C-alpha positions in Angstrom: -46.6 1.8 -33.0 -49.9 0.1 -34.1 -49.7 -3.7 -34.0 -50.6 -5.4 -37.3 -52.5 -8.6 -37.5 -49.3 -10.3 -38.7 -47.2 -9.1 -35.8 -49.9 -10.0 -33.3 -50.1 -13.5 -34.8 -46.3 -13.9 -34.6 -46.3 -12.9 -30.9 -49.2 -15.2 -30.0 -47.6 -18.4 -31.3 -44.6 -18.4 -28.9 -46.6 -18.1 -25.6 -48.9 -20.9 -26.7 -46.0 -23.2 -27.5 -44.2 -22.1 -24.3 -47.3 -22.9 -22.3 -47.1 -26.4 -23.8 -43.4 -26.4 -22.9 -44.2 -25.6 -19.2 -46.9 -28.2 -19.0 -44.6 -30.9 -20.5 -41.6 -29.8 -18.5 -43.7 -30.3 -15.3 -44.8 -33.7 -16.4 -41.1 -34.7 -17.1 -39.8 -33.2 -13.8 -39.5 -36.6 -12.2 -38.3 -38.3 -15.4 -35.4 -36.2 -16.7 -33.0 -34.0 -14.7 -33.7 -30.3 -15.6 -30.3 -29.3 -17.1 -30.1 -32.6 -19.0 -33.6 -32.1 -20.3 -32.7 -28.7 -21.6 -29.5 -30.0 -23.3 -31.4 -32.9 -24.9 -34.1 -30.5 -26.1 -31.6 -28.3 -27.9 -29.6 -31.2 -29.4 -32.8 -32.4 -30.9 -33.5 -28.9 -32.2 -30.0 -28.8 -33.7 -30.8 -31.9 -35.8 -33.9 -30.2 -37.2 -32.1 -26.9 -37.8 -29.0 -28.4 -39.6 -30.7 -29.0 -43.0 -32.4 -25.6 -42.8 -29.4 -23.5 -41.7 -26.6 -25.5 -43.2 -25.5 -22.5 -45.2 -23.9 -21.0 -42.1 -21.5 -23.9 -42.1 -21.2 -24.8 -45.8 -17.9 -23.1 -46.6 -14.7 -22.0 -44.8 -15.7 -18.4 -45.2 -19.1 -19.0 -43.6 -17.6 -20.8 -40.7 -15.1 -18.0 -40.3 -18.0 -15.6 -39.9 -19.2 -17.6 -36.9 -15.7 -17.7 -35.3 -15.2 -14.0 -35.7 -18.5 -13.3 -33.8 -18.1 -15.9 -31.1 -18.4 -13.5 -28.3 -21.8 -12.0 -29.5 -23.2 -15.4 -30.5 -21.9 -17.0 -27.3 -23.8 -14.4 -25.2 -27.0 -14.9 -27.3 -26.6 -18.7 -26.9 -26.1 -18.4 -23.2 -29.1 -16.2 -22.6 -31.6 -17.8 -25.0 -30.5 -21.4 -25.2 -28.3 -22.2 -22.3 -30.0 -20.3 -19.5 -33.7 -19.5 -19.8 -35.3 -23.0 -20.2 -32.7 -24.7 -18.0 -33.4 -22.2 -15.2 -37.2 -22.8 -15.7 -36.9 -26.5 -15.6 -34.6 -26.2 -12.6 -37.1 -23.9 -10.8 -39.9 -26.4 -11.2 -37.9 -28.9 -9.1 -38.4 -26.9 -5.9 -40.9 -24.2 -6.6 -44.6 -24.5 -7.3 -46.1 -23.8 -10.8 -48.0 -20.8 -9.3 -44.8 -19.2 -8.1 -42.8 -19.9 -11.2 -45.5 -18.5 -13.5 -46.0 -15.4 -11.3 -42.3 -14.6 -11.4 -42.2 -15.2 -15.1 -44.9 -12.5 -15.4 -42.3 -10.0 -14.2 -40.5 -10.2 -17.6 -42.2 -7.0 -18.9 -40.8 -5.0 -16.0 -37.4 -6.5 -16.6 -37.7 -5.5 -20.2 -38.5 -1.9 -19.3 -35.7 -1.8 -16.7 -33.0 -3.3 -19.0 -34.2 -0.9 -21.8 -34.0 2.1 -19.6 -30.6 1.3 -17.9 -28.7 -0.4 -20.7 -30.2 1.2 -23.8 -31.5 4.5 -22.5 -35.0 3.6 -23.7 -37.5 5.9 -21.9 -40.4 4.2 -20.2 -43.7 5.7 -21.3 -46.6 6.0 -18.8 -48.7 3.8 -21.1 -46.1 1.0 -20.9 -46.1 1.1 -17.2 -49.9 1.1 -17.1 -49.9 -1.8 -19.6 -47.5 -3.8 -17.4 -49.7 -3.4 -14.4 -52.8 -4.5 -16.3 -51.1 -7.5 -17.8 -49.6 -8.6 -14.5 -53.0 -8.2 -12.9 -54.4 -10.7 -15.4 -51.7 -13.2 -14.7 -52.2 -12.9 -11.0 -55.9 -13.5 -11.4 -55.2 -16.8 -13.2 -52.6 -17.9 -10.7 -54.8 -17.3 -7.6 -57.8 -18.9 -9.5 -59.9 -15.7 -9.1 -59.2 -15.5 -5.3 -57.0 -12.5 -4.5 -56.7 -13.7 -1.0 -54.6 -16.6 -2.3 -51.7 -14.2 -2.8 -51.1 -14.3 1.0 -50.1 -17.9 0.7 -47.3 -17.4 -1.7 -43.8 -18.1 -0.3 -40.5 -17.8 -2.1 -38.2 -20.8 -2.2 -34.9 -21.5 -4.1 -36.8 -22.3 -7.3 -38.4 -18.9 -7.2 -35.0 -17.2 -7.3 -34.0 -19.4 -10.3 -37.1 -18.3 -12.1 -36.4 -14.7 -11.3 -33.0 -15.1 -12.9 -34.6 -16.8 -15.9 -37.0 -13.9 -16.5 -34.0 -11.5 -16.3 -32.1 -13.7 -18.8 -35.0 -13.6 -21.3 -35.2 -9.8 -21.0 -31.5 -9.5 -21.9 -31.9 -12.0 -24.7 -34.8 -10.0 -26.3 -32.9 -6.7 -26.1 -29.8 -8.3 -27.7 -32.0 -9.4 -30.6 -33.5 -5.9 -31.0 -30.3 -4.0 -30.4 -27.5 -6.3 -31.6 -23.8 -5.8 -31.1 -22.0 -4.0 -33.9 -20.7 -7.2 -35.5 -24.2 -8.5 -35.9 -25.9 -5.3 -36.9 -26.5 -3.6 -40.3 -24.0 -4.2 -43.0 -21.6 -6.1 -40.7 -24.1 -8.9 -40.1 -23.5 -11.9 -42.4 -26.2 -12.8 -44.9 -27.8 -15.4 -42.6 -31.4 -16.3 -43.0 -33.5 -17.0 -39.9 -32.5 -20.7 -39.8 -28.8 -19.9 -40.1 -29.0 -17.3 -37.4 -30.9 -19.6 -35.0 -28.5 -22.4 -35.8 -25.6 -20.2 -34.9 -27.2 -19.4 -31.5 -28.0 -23.0 -30.9 -24.4 -24.1 -31.7 -23.0 -21.7 -29.2 -25.8 -22.2 -26.7 -25.3 -26.0 -26.7 -21.8 -25.4 -25.3 -23.3 -23.9 -22.2 -26.3 -26.3 -22.1 -24.1 -29.4 -22.5 -21.6 -28.2 -19.9 -24.4 -27.6 -17.4 -25.9 -31.0 -18.1 -22.5 -32.7 -17.7 -22.0 -31.0 -14.4 -25.4 -32.1 -13.3 -24.7 -35.7 -14.2 -21.3 -35.6 -12.5 -23.0 -34.4 -9.3 -25.1 -37.5 -9.2 -28.1 -37.0 -11.5 -29.1 -40.0 -13.6 -29.8 -40.0 -17.3 -33.5 -40.3 -18.3 -34.7 -43.8 -19.4 -34.9 -43.9 -23.2 -38.4 -44.6 -24.5 -41.0 -43.5 -27.0 -42.6 -41.1 -24.5 -39.3 -39.3 -23.9 -38.6 -39.3 -27.7 -42.0 -37.9 -28.5 -41.6 -35.2 -25.8 -38.2 -34.2 -27.1 -39.4 -34.0 -30.7 -42.2 -31.7 -29.7 -39.9 -29.5 -27.6 -37.5 -29.3 -30.5 -40.1 -28.4 -33.2 -42.5 -26.3 -31.2 -41.1 -24.3 -28.3 -37.6 -24.3 -29.8 -37.5 -23.8 -33.6 -41.0 -22.5 -34.4 -41.4 -20.4 -31.2 -38.0 -18.8 -31.5 -38.6 -18.0 -35.2 -41.9 -16.3 -34.4 -40.5 -14.5 -31.4 -37.5 -13.2 -33.3 -39.7 -11.8 -36.0 -42.2 -10.4 -33.5 -39.5 -8.7 -31.4 -38.0 -7.1 -34.5 -41.3 -5.7 -35.6 -42.9 -4.7 -32.3 -39.9 -4.2 -30.0 -38.9 -6.1 -26.9 -41.1 -4.2 -24.5 -44.3 -4.7 -26.4 -43.4 -8.4 -27.1 -43.1 -8.9 -23.4 -46.8 -8.2 -22.9 -47.6 -11.1 -25.3 -45.3 -13.3 -23.2 -47.7 -12.7 -20.3 -50.2 -14.8 -22.2 -48.2 -17.9 -21.5 -49.6 -18.6 -18.0 -53.2 -18.0 -19.4 -52.6 -20.6 -22.1 -51.0 -22.9 -19.6 -54.0 -22.6 -17.3 -56.4 -23.5 -20.1 -54.3 -26.3 -21.3 -53.9 -27.7 -17.8 -57.6 -27.5 -17.3 -58.3 -29.4 -20.6 -55.7 -32.0 -19.8 -57.3 -32.6 -16.4 -60.8 -32.6 -17.8 -61.7 -29.3 -16.0 -63.4 -26.6 -18.1 -62.0 -23.0 -18.0 -63.5 -20.8 -15.3 -64.9 -17.2 -15.6 -61.7 -15.8 -14.1 -59.8 -17.2 -17.1 -61.8 -14.9 -19.4 -61.3 -12.0 -17.1 -57.6 -12.5 -16.9 -57.3 -12.8 -20.7 -59.2 -9.5 -21.0 -56.8 -7.8 -18.6 -53.7 -9.1 -20.4 -55.0 -8.1 -23.8 -55.9 -4.7 -22.4 -52.4 -4.3 -21.1 -51.1 -5.0 -24.6 -53.4 -2.5 -26.1 -52.7 0.2 -23.5 -48.9 -0.3 -23.9 -49.2 0.6 -27.5 -51.0 3.9 -27.0 -48.9 7.0 -27.4 
């Protein structure tokens, strides 16, 4: 399938916003407990989504549609809302940004693996080659152009959390593209995008809130309220949550999960550039080379 300009644009927005999310999550690591931060983020997103997706709750019949599909929506909410970002924030507590981003770059491989095992989706040689090209670009950024830097990478507990996060995102994307029967075709309720995302957030918040409550019960402290935290949560709710998920859902539907995963690999590239700008350091030549490799991976993966 050839990528249109519209589909490419849809799939470029999420990695840019998720790069901002990673940068902000790192800055808030010592301010808000990771699972609590994830829950607060999605509660804020819920407030934004309610006026947009209220139709899903407006009548008894619409609410019944949600209850009848609680298993499917509960799984989507767990994977996309309750797990992925919570695991990422948790990973950043003990792992380094380089390891977390490197492990996140394995998502295309998880996409291909889940597709092959769970959905009998054959892996084309072009997809495998594209995955290698894209991951090479991500590695180049993470080692700052010095391949010898790979020798210094060591796995810690946070790396395992991020590995689980990447697997969770692969499952979530496939569940969007290949929904369960009660969310597919004529059996899917007449939800618009906001209503469908609201449904996921409602069920996902059950998981996210339970995880945050457990974290606080085990001794974590609530973040100190303030304008900085409020501004951060507002951005996380609008950008990486509502807008990014909207674009990602459309992009996955148009291009497929495997192709979308290659665009996800642009996240560490954007994060590297944003971090460099935030620190007053200009991008280096290897940033351009890495970007070229990742774009080449996207192009190769779409060749028949």
